[in-house]
Structures are given as C-alpha cells and as structure tokens.
N, C-alpha and C positions, 0 to 999 in steps of 0.2 A: 118235225123236225128232225132228220135222222143224220146228220153227224150232232158229233157232239162237240161243247164248245169248251174251253178255256177259258180262265182266265185269272189272274196274282198274281201273274212275272212281276220282276221287277229288278233294282238295284240294289244287294244287300253288302255290309261286308263280312269279312268270316267269324264264323260262330252267330249271327243275326238266324232268325229265321221268319220262315214266309210261307203262304199258304197257298195251295196251290185250288182252284174250283172248279168244277165240269157240270159240264149239266146236261144231260142223253134222253133220249130220247124214250116217254112214257107210252100211254095206251096199252093197246096190246101187244108190244115187241116186250121177244121172250127173249130177258137178258139173261145169262150164263156167268158171264163175271164183265167185270171191265180193270182197268188196267192204266198205269202210266209209265211211256217211255221217254226216255232222250236222246240228241243227239249233236252231242258238237262238234262245232264246226270242225270240216273235216274227216268224220269219222261216222261209224251206221250205229244203226238205233240200238241202244243198250237196253233192254229192260231195267226198271226202278219196280213198283212193287205192282201187282194188281187184290185185286178182291172177287171173291168167288159171291154172287147176290143172294144165293138160296144161304145163308147160313154167318155170310160175314165174314168167312174166312180168308189172312190175309196173309200176303207170299213177299217178302225183300229180295230182292239184291243183297250179294253180301255189303255190297260198298256203302246202305244208306242203314242196312239194320242198326236199330239201335237209335238212329238217328232221324228218319222219315215215319212217319205212320199213315196205314189209308183206311181211311172211314168210308162210308157209304148211310145215303140216309136214304129209306126207301120210300117215301112218300113223293118227294120231290123230284127222286131218279136223276144224284146228285155224286160225284164221289169228290175228294177230300184229300189232297196229300198237304200233312205239315210238314214242314222241313225245319229240324230244328241243328243248330250246331255245322252250319254251311261251311264247306267247304269252297276253293276258290276251284278244286275238279268237280266240282255242282253243276258250274258255266254251262249250260247248255237250253237248247229250246225243248221244253216238254210241252210232251204230246199226251191225251186223252185218248184213251181206247174203247169202246164196243164188241162187245160178241156175243150171239148166239147158241152159237156151237162150246162145248165144252171140249176140254182138251189143255194142251202144252200152253199155261197161262201163262208162260218166261216167254214163249212163240211169239214175235213177231203178228206172224202167217196167217193164227189162229183169230185175228181181228180184225172183223171186217170194217168198221167205222173209225174214223179218225178226226179227230179234231184240229185248227190251225197251227196250234202249236200257241207257248204264250213263252215270254223269254226269261231265262232266270240266271243274270249275273252276279257271280260273287266276287266281287275283287277289293281292296285297300286301297 
C-alpha cells in the first residue's frame, strides 16, 4: 500500500467533534511527515495540520489551532485528526498526505502520496 486511505468523515452540527483516520504505507517506507489538507468546493487545497514522524512534533494552521489535534501511531503507520468545536467553515474534503522528503510541512507540493479524501460537512 502506497496511497494513504482516509476514513471517519461525516455530517455533524456546529460545535460537534469528529475524528479522521489515515492508514499509510509501512514496511521500508522512509517517512518524514504526514499531513492533512482540505479542499472546500471551488477552492484550492488548504493546509490543516502536519506531524513530523520522528519525534511527533505537530503543526497547525491558525484557523484550526486549539480545535484540531493531529497524532500518529508509529506501529500502525496511521495518523489521526481529532476535530473539536467544528464550524461550518470546516466543511471540506479532507485529504491525508504522506512524504519521505523534508521541507515545508505546510506546502502541498512537498507531499508525494495522497489519499482519496473523506467528506466532512458541518451544518445545522
């Protein structure tokens, strides 16, 4: 498996929580970081969160800081995105990304492998 696989999206109300999961490649794959991006209808991909595999340092977009938490499971080669206090503007397709190269974690072009996306809809 090379392409990450996301799961956990759904329809929730503002203020609710949702947890996304992403299963990535294991084995001999030399991972540097994994990240979550999102794309709202008619808009470009937006950086959400990233985690450096070695050490687990996390980074967040200002728009989600304090509400979202990214985490990793080194054994299972998975990442999670715990989303709390969801807002309507969080509505988007969320994509999991994986890369072996170091660089700017917030830049979409740094990631080599992308999942198919999972829909998150926040609406009352």
